[in-house]
Rosetta silent file (secondary structure, phi, psi, omega in degrees, C-alpha in Angstrom):
SEQUENCE: XXXXXXXXXXXXXXXXXXXXXXXXXXXXXXXXXXXXXXXXXXXXXXXXXXXXXXXXXXXXXXXXXXXXX
SCORE:     score description
SCORE:     0.000 S_00000001
   1 L     0.000  -41.451 -179.599  -31.781    2.132  -21.102 S_00000001
   2 H   -63.349  -40.589 -179.867  -30.953    4.780  -18.530 S_00000001
   3 H   -66.814  -37.388  178.563  -30.369    2.160  -15.791 S_00000001
   4 H   -66.653  -37.842  178.802  -28.031    0.138  -18.015 S_00000001
   5 H   -67.564  -39.388  177.840  -25.987    3.237  -18.779 S_00000001
   6 H   -66.356  -37.805 -179.635  -25.740    4.080  -15.083 S_00000001
   7 H   -66.402  -37.823  179.827  -24.639    0.534  -14.248 S_00000001
   8 H   -70.194  -31.859  176.123  -21.767    0.625  -16.738 S_00000001
   9 H   -68.943  -34.159 -178.475  -20.520    3.890  -15.278 S_00000001
  10 H   -73.086  -21.823 -175.950  -20.520    2.392  -11.788 S_00000001
  11 L   -88.505   -9.867 -177.865  -18.412   -0.589  -12.910 S_00000001
  12 L   -56.579  136.344 -178.237  -15.543    1.526  -14.299 S_00000001
  13 L   -90.395  150.190  176.385  -12.219    0.638  -12.730 S_00000001
  14 L  -104.378   19.804 -179.010   -9.777    3.154  -11.303 S_00000001
  15 L   -63.354  137.961  176.337   -6.796    0.881  -11.973 S_00000001
  16 L  -136.281  156.472  179.249   -3.586    2.618  -12.995 S_00000001
  17 L   -68.392  -20.195  176.512   -0.115    1.262  -13.740 S_00000001
  18 H   -67.110  -23.062  179.984    1.186    3.325  -10.819 S_00000001
  19 H   -59.944  -36.024  178.908   -0.764    0.983   -8.506 S_00000001
  20 H   -63.284  -41.729  179.087    1.803   -1.774   -9.112 S_00000001
  21 H   -64.410  -37.592  177.848    4.603    0.533   -7.940 S_00000001
  22 H   -61.723  -42.971  179.856    2.650    1.355   -4.776 S_00000001
  23 H   -67.358  -40.567  178.499    2.313   -2.341   -3.944 S_00000001
  24 H   -63.689  -43.260  177.747    6.016   -2.973   -4.671 S_00000001
  25 H   -62.222  -38.450  178.143    7.031   -0.049   -2.426 S_00000001
  26 H   -63.089  -43.350  178.508    4.810   -1.403    0.350 S_00000001
  27 H   -64.089  -42.167  179.619    6.477   -4.815    0.107 S_00000001
  28 H   -64.024  -40.088  177.192    9.948   -3.226    0.142 S_00000001
  29 H   -64.638  -40.231  177.599    9.107   -1.171    3.233 S_00000001
  30 H   -62.838  -43.094  178.122    7.806   -4.334    4.926 S_00000001
  31 H   -63.234  -42.563  177.998   10.995   -6.240    4.099 S_00000001
  32 H   -62.574  -39.338  179.133   13.082   -3.356    5.419 S_00000001
  33 H   -65.924  -41.447  178.433   11.091   -3.255    8.655 S_00000001
  34 H   -63.323  -42.222  179.031   11.543   -6.991    9.197 S_00000001
  35 H   -64.166  -37.493  177.261   15.288   -6.674    8.618 S_00000001
  36 H   -65.790  -38.664 -178.560   15.451   -3.806   11.123 S_00000001
  37 H   -71.892  -25.050 -178.548   13.555   -5.832   13.713 S_00000001
  38 L   -90.262    1.684  177.636   15.863   -8.843   13.278 S_00000001
  39 L   -64.048  134.439 -174.617   19.070   -6.878   13.921 S_00000001
  40 L   -87.449  -62.338 -167.928   20.913   -8.455   16.828 S_00000001
  41 L   -64.036  -46.604 -175.066   23.474   -6.239   18.527 S_00000001
  42 L  -150.655  131.139 -178.996   21.650   -2.925   18.572 S_00000001
  43 L   -97.152  138.716  177.293   18.324   -1.838   17.115 S_00000001
  44 L   -88.591   99.254 -174.159   17.852    1.563   15.519 S_00000001
  45 H   -67.499  -33.269  178.078   14.619    2.685   17.165 S_00000001
  46 H   -64.739  -44.313  179.752   14.239    5.801   15.004 S_00000001
  47 H   -66.601  -37.795  178.775   14.425    3.738   11.809 S_00000001
  48 H   -65.512  -43.756  178.351   11.997    1.164   13.211 S_00000001
  49 H   -64.476  -44.634  179.272    9.500    3.877   14.148 S_00000001
  50 H   -63.177  -43.615  179.974    9.823    5.653   10.810 S_00000001
  51 H   -65.563  -38.158  179.193    9.439    2.388    8.894 S_00000001
  52 H   -64.052  -45.213  179.031    6.404    1.387   10.934 S_00000001
  53 H   -64.154  -43.824  179.347    4.649    4.693   10.260 S_00000001
  54 H   -62.990  -41.077  179.917    5.541    4.538    6.544 S_00000001
  55 H   -65.344  -41.478  178.052    4.311    0.939    6.312 S_00000001
  56 H   -62.458  -41.419  179.536    1.004    1.811    7.997 S_00000001
  57 H   -65.936  -43.826 -178.758    0.470    4.736    5.614 S_00000001
  58 H   -68.820  -36.744  177.683    1.313    2.646    2.548 S_00000001
  59 H   -65.415  -41.217  177.673   -0.910   -0.251    3.670 S_00000001
  60 H   -64.186  -41.298  178.378   -3.807    2.162    4.193 S_00000001
  61 H   -65.597  -40.607  178.094   -3.188    3.719    0.761 S_00000001
  62 H   -64.729  -40.730  178.679   -2.997    0.271   -0.851 S_00000001
  63 H   -61.709  -46.131  178.952   -6.232   -0.796    0.824 S_00000001
  64 H   -64.558  -37.827 -179.337   -7.999    2.326   -0.411 S_00000001
  65 H   -67.492  -45.500 -177.572   -6.482    1.885   -3.869 S_00000001
  66 H   -70.370  -33.680  179.285   -7.461   -1.786   -4.209 S_00000001
  67 H   -67.224  -20.005  177.149  -10.981   -1.183   -2.913 S_00000001
  68 L   -85.436   -8.662  178.811  -11.455    1.216   -5.845 S_00000001
  69 L   -69.147    0.000    0.000  -10.604   -1.419   -8.443 S_00000001
């Protein structure tokens, strides 16, 4: 009985409705980065760098979030 109770506690999900917003924000940052990289006449290097760092942070947060589901 004790082992069955422990197993059900280990299976609990950490899913929250905020997780969907995190994934949507990650996709939006990715789309923005692609649009910045495809600019023809002149590229804004500060915006590209900032977007890259933000995308890396959000992807890492999403990975950690999804692995907890």
